[in-house]
N, C-alpha and C positions, 0 to 999 in steps of 0.2 A: 547522543540521544536516546543511540542505538541500547543501551546498554540501560534504560532509565524505562521508555515506552514499555517493556513489559511488564515490569512492574506498576506499571500504573494500573497497565490493564487488569492485572492478575488481580488487583487491592480490589476491581471490577466486577472481577468475579470472570472475564475472560482465561481460557486456554492461554499463553502468545510461548510464541518464542521465537528469539533476530535471526537472525545468520547475517552474517560480510557482506556478504555481495548478493547479484543474482543465481550464481552460474554455482555457489554454494546452494541455495534455498532450489535450486534445481534438481540440483544432486544428492537431494536429501533423503526423494522420494517420499513432501511433506506435500509435492501442490495435492492428491489427491484427498488426503482430509484436510485445511483451507479449506474455512468460509468464511476470509475479508484475510485480504493483502495490505503493511502499507505502507506506501514504497515510498523514501526518497526519489526524486526525479537527477536526482547525479548522483549516482552511486560507479566505486571502484570496474572497471569492467565495465560492465553491460547495463545501461545504466536504468530509471523506472520504465519508460516508455516502450525501453526495446526487450523488458522484459515481460511486459505487458502485448507487445506484441508477440513474442517466441508460446506465450500462455496461449493468447486467440487460435497464435497457430499445430501446436498444439491438442485445440479444443478441448481448452478447461477457464471453464469458464468463474471468474475465481472473482465478486468484487472488490475491485482493491483503490482505498485511499493515497493520494500523491500527498507529502508532502515537498515546499521548498523554501529555500529564503527566498527566487528570486522572484518577482513580478512582473513578468512575460509571459503577457496574457496569447502570443504565439502560441505556447508551449498547453497554456487551461483548454482554451479549445484543441487541440490535436487531442492530448487523454481526454478532455470529456467526447470530442468527437469519434473515440475509441471506445466508449463503454465503461472508463471510468468514475465510481458512485464517488468522486470526488476531489478537489484539493482541496487542500490551506496549508495560507501562509504559515511560515513560523514568525514571530513566534506567535503563535495558536496555544489556547488557557486548556486544559483536559475539558470542558465543560466545550468545545468546539471538537474536536475528537473523537468525546463516546455520542451527542450529538452524529456525528458522519459513518461512526462503525454503526448507532440504532439505525438511519439511516441505508447506507452500502444492508446490514444483513437481514432488513425489512425486503428492500426491494431484490432482495435473489432468489 
């Protein structure tokens, strides 16, 4: 999924970059130029919600759309309470993802 999403986003007119982990993203220096993040809840090393908290700690207000395969209402409630722009359950459609991105960008 990490490799196919950037292609879909580029085809839809977005500039997109994929990172193998939260730490790779944090050390890339891209946080200041990022308009929206799509994060899996479960990522290697630092989880998506942990990255969300780290960005808040650093004062970075980036809209985040979470994706997950787990239907866990506690996770949904947690990430939305912490300010996530949305949460999509896998498998999701291209239309749903693009709509979530549009909503996230309009809200920021």
